[in-house]
C-alpha positions in Angstrom: -66.4 -89.2 136.2 -64.1 -89.0 133.1 -65.7 -86.1 131.3 -63.6 -83.3 132.9 -59.8 -83.2 132.8 -57.5 -83.7 135.8 -58.0 -80.1 136.8 -61.8 -80.2 136.7 -62.1 -78.2 133.4 -64.6 -79.3 130.8 -63.0 -81.1 127.9 -63.0 -80.1 124.2 -66.2 -81.1 122.5 -68.1 -81.3 125.8 -71.7 -80.0 125.8 -72.3 -77.6 128.7 -75.3 -75.7 130.0 -74.7 -72.0 130.5 -75.6 -70.9 134.0 -74.9 -67.1 134.0 -75.2 -64.2 131.5 -77.4 -63.4 128.6 -77.3 -67.0 127.3 -78.2 -68.6 130.6 -80.2 -71.8 130.2 -78.8 -72.5 126.7 -76.4 -75.2 125.7 -73.1 -74.8 123.9 -70.0 -76.9 123.1 -66.5 -76.3 124.4 -64.3 -75.5 121.4 -61.3 -74.3 123.4 -59.9 -74.4 126.9 -57.8 -71.6 128.4 -56.3 -72.7 131.7 -56.6 -72.1 134.6 -60.4 -71.4 134.5 -61.8 -70.4 131.2 -63.5 -72.2 128.3 -64.5 -71.0 124.8 -68.0 -71.8 123.8 -70.0 -71.9 120.5 -73.3 -73.3 119.4 -73.1 -72.8 115.7 -76.2 -70.7 115.6 -76.2 -67.5 117.7 -72.6 -68.0 118.8 -70.5 -69.0 115.8 -67.3 -71.0 115.9 -65.2 -68.0 114.6 -66.4 -65.8 117.4 -66.7 -68.1 120.5 -67.7 -66.8 123.9 -65.1 -66.9 126.7 -66.8 -68.2 129.9 -65.5 -68.8 133.4 -65.9 -72.5 134.2 -67.9 -71.5 137.3 -70.6 -70.2 135.0 -71.2 -73.4 133.1 -72.5 -76.8 134.1 -70.8 -79.7 132.2 -73.0 -82.5 130.9 -71.8 -86.1 130.6 -71.9 -85.8 126.8 -68.9 -85.2 124.5 -69.5 -84.5 120.8 -66.8 -86.8 119.3 -67.3 -85.4 115.8 -66.5 -81.9 117.1 -63.4 -83.2 118.8 -62.3 -85.0 115.6 -62.8 -81.8 113.5 -60.8 -79.7 116.0 -58.0 -82.1 116.2 -57.8 -82.6 112.4 -58.4 -79.0 111.1 -58.0 -76.8 114.2 -61.5 -75.5 113.7 -65.1 -76.9 113.5 -67.9 -76.0 111.1 -70.9 -74.3 112.6 -73.2 -77.0 111.0 -71.3 -79.7 112.9 -71.9 -77.8 116.2 -75.6 -77.3 115.5 -76.0 -81.0 114.5 -74.2 -82.2 117.7 -76.4 -79.9 119.9 -79.6 -81.0 118.2 -78.7 -84.7 118.6 -78.0 -84.1 122.3 -81.2 -82.2 122.9 -83.2 -84.8 121.0 -81.9 -87.6 123.2 -81.5 -85.7 126.5 -83.8 -82.7 126.3 -86.6 -84.3 128.5 -84.0 -85.4 131.1 -82.5 -81.9 131.3 -86.0 -80.3 131.8 -86.7 -82.6 134.7 -83.4 -81.7 136.3 -81.7 -85.0 135.8 
């Protein structure tokens, strides 16, 4: 598949759907990976990059989309602006929103 790493964890910058908890049904971006089974999520709006949510990978559903601009910012600066997270999620939802609602 190529979007998860060799251990099945979502990759940095990957857009995921949250399956469990208060934010269930929402989308977020992976801004950190804590092996063996946790990821740090932020969306730039309700969940800011400076206070990401730690989630078990069993509670998220990875999409096939990786926000390259988020990955570049994380690699270059070690952090990502909230505006960049919001922009990446908005672009994803514009192009894939109807597909997600239909379950595909």
